[in-house]
C-alpha positions as semicolon CSV with decimal commas, in nm:
position;residue;x (nm);y (nm);z (nm)
1;M;-0,197;-1,085;-2,018
2;H;-0,047;-0,869;-1,742
3;V;-0,002;-0,578;-1,982
4;Q;-0,372;-0,590;-2,070
5;V;-0,472;-0,592;-1,702
6;H;-0,232;-0,306;-1,628
7;G;-0,366;-0,103;-1,921
8;M;-0,725;-0,172;-1,823
9;L;-0,658;-0,040;-1,474
10;H;-0,518;0,280;-1,626
11;L;-0,831;0,313;-1,840
12;L;-1,038;0,275;-1,522
13;G;-0,851;0,569;-1,367
14;F;-0,573;0,404;-1,168
15;D;-0,231;0,571;-1,197
16;H;0,071;0,431;-1,012
17;E;0,279;0,740;-1,093
18;I;0,067;0,987;-0,894
19;S;0,188;0,881;-0,550
20;E;0,318;0,583;-0,355
21;E;-0,032;0,530;-0,216
22;A;-0,186;0,529;-0,564
23;G;0,086;0,291;-0,681
24;A;0,020;0,055;-0,392
25;K;-0,354;0,057;-0,462
26;M;-0,303;-0,010;-0,833
27;E;-0,054;-0,288;-0,757
28;E;-0,306;-0,445;-0,517
29;E;-0,584;-0,432;-0,776
30;E;-0,352;-0,568;-1,044
31;G;-0,262;-0,861;-0,819
32;I;-0,626;-0,940;-0,744
33;L;-0,718;-0,940;-1,111
34;L;-0,418;-1,147;-1,219
35;E;-0,480;-1,399;-0,943
36;S;-0,845;-1,434;-1,046
37;L;-0,723;-1,503;-1,402
38;K;-0,483;-1,771;-1,267
39;W;-0,175;-1,570;-1,376
40;K;0,135;-1,735;-1,231
41;G;0,378;-1,445;-1,275
42;K;0,407;-1,105;-1,113
43;G;0,217;-0,797;-1,211
44;L;0,373;-0,531;-1,429
45;I;0,428;-0,286;-1,142
46;Q;0,604;-0,542;-0,922
47;S;0,815;-0,661;-1,217
48;A;0,927;-0,302;-1,280
49;Y;1,019;-0,253;-0,912
50;D;1,217;-0,578;-0,915
51;A;1,401;-0,483;-1,235
52;E;1,499;-0,144;-1,091
53;T;1,620;-0,304;-0,767
54;N;1,826;-0,562;-0,956
55;R;1,974;-0,296;-1,183
56;N;2,078;-0,083;-0,885
57;H;2,247;-0,382;-0,720
58;H;2,447;-0,467;-1,030
59;M;2,574;-0,132;-1,151
60;E;2,923;-0,137;-1,295
61;N;3,196;0,124;-1,263
62;S;3,403;0,240;-1,560
63;D;3,653;-0,047;-1,510
64;G;3,375;-0,301;-1,558
65;N;3,380;-0,405;-1,192
66;L;3,049;-0,461;-1,022
67;L;2,953;-0,215;-0,751
68;C;2,730;-0,389;-0,498
């Protein structure tokens, strides 16, 4: 469901890639819509931010050791 909400916001003219401000506004709108639909998970934008943060914290060097 969150992909449909995210896509609908793009069709309505929202674009999180334009600027941080535009991203924050789209994330806010996405959250409002998902909450009104009783969605229990995160929105697509927040999930992407979390995945990037987790990936950066768990990068490995060439020896296979974690770099944190």
